[in-house]
C-alpha positions in Angstrom: -25.3 7.0 -18.0 -27.7 8.4 -15.6 -26.8 10.8 -12.6 -23.2 11.2 -13.9 -22.6 15.0 -15.0 -20.0 16.1 -17.5 -18.2 18.3 -14.9 -17.7 15.4 -12.6 -16.7 13.0 -15.4 -14.0 15.7 -16.7 -12.6 16.1 -12.9 -12.3 12.3 -12.9 -10.7 12.2 -16.3 -8.3 15.0 -15.6 -7.3 13.1 -12.1 -6.9 10.0 -13.8 -4.8 11.5 -16.7 -2.4 13.2 -14.2 -2.1 10.1 -12.5 -1.3 7.9 -15.3 1.6 10.6 -16.3 3.0 10.4 -13.0 2.9 6.6 -12.9 5.0 6.6 -16.2 7.5 8.8 -14.7 7.9 6.7 -11.9 7.8 3.9 -13.9 10.5 5.2 -16.6 12.8 6.3 -13.7 12.6 2.4 -12.3 13.5 1.2 -15.7 16.3 3.5 -15.7 17.5 2.2 -12.7 17.2 -1.3 -13.8 18.3 -1.2 -17.3 20.9 1.7 -17.4 22.3 2.0 -14.0 21.6 -1.9 -13.4 21.5 -1.4 -9.9 17.9 -2.6 -8.6 14.6 -3.6 -10.0 12.8 -2.4 -7.3 11.6 0.8 -9.1 10.2 -1.3 -11.8 8.6 -3.8 -9.2 6.8 -1.0 -7.5 5.8 1.3 -10.5 5.0 -1.3 -12.7 1.7 -2.5 -11.0 0.8 1.0 -10.0 0.9 2.3 -13.8 -0.9 -0.8 -14.6 -3.4 -0.4 -12.5 -3.7 3.5 -13.2 -3.5 2.6 -17.3 -6.6 0.3 -16.8 -8.5 3.1 -14.7 -7.6 5.9 -17.4 -8.9 3.5 -20.3 -12.3 2.9 -18.2 -12.6 6.8 -17.1 -11.9 7.4 -21.0 -14.8 5.3 -22.4 -17.1 6.5 -19.8 -16.1 10.2 -20.7 -16.5 9.2 -24.5 -19.9 8.4 -23.7 -20.9 10.8 -21.4 -19.5 13.7 -23.3 -20.6 12.4 -26.3 -17.0 12.2 -28.2 -16.7 10.9 -31.6 -15.0 7.8 -32.7 -11.8 9.8 -33.6 -11.5 11.8 -30.2 -12.6 8.6 -28.2 -9.5 6.7 -30.2 -7.4 9.5 -29.5 -7.9 9.8 -25.7 -7.2 5.8 -25.6 -4.0 5.9 -27.8 -2.7 9.2 -25.4 -2.4 6.4 -22.8 0.4 4.3 -24.6 3.2 7.1 -24.9 4.5 8.7 -22.0 2.8 11.9 -20.8 0.5 12.1 -23.6 -2.6 11.9 -21.4 -1.5 15.6 -20.3 -1.1 16.7 -23.9 -4.5 15.0 -24.6 -6.2 16.9 -21.5 -5.3 20.2 -22.6 -6.3 19.7 -26.2 -9.5 18.4 -25.2 -10.3 21.5 -22.9 -9.0 24.0 -25.4 -11.2 22.1 -28.3 -14.5 22.2 -26.2 -14.4 18.2 -25.7 -13.6 18.5 -22.0 -15.8 20.8 -19.9 -13.5 23.6 -18.3 -12.8 23.2 -14.6 -14.7 25.5 -12.3 -12.7 28.5 -10.5 -12.4 27.7 -7.2 -13.9 30.2 -4.7 -11.5 32.7 -3.4 -12.4 33.3 0.2 
């Protein structure tokens, strides 16, 4: 994938992984209100499509990251599987960074 740097892919992956986790929280809250409190379906109507779109974006970015960062099949499958349980994309991000599979973010300038 010409022109796509590993750091840019890592940044995009982290952003989408965080967004996917946040949309999971919104959807879970909406499901709680709908099914437990039984007061409104609005949360599911709002966060369902948002989560679905971000889920698809996460899968696409994970496949691009796997290719650019040369992940093996196991790492790629783990990244994709991390999108299914709530908040596991955040765990995968930390694990992939700690094990060197995802480049460390650059430090922000301090002045």
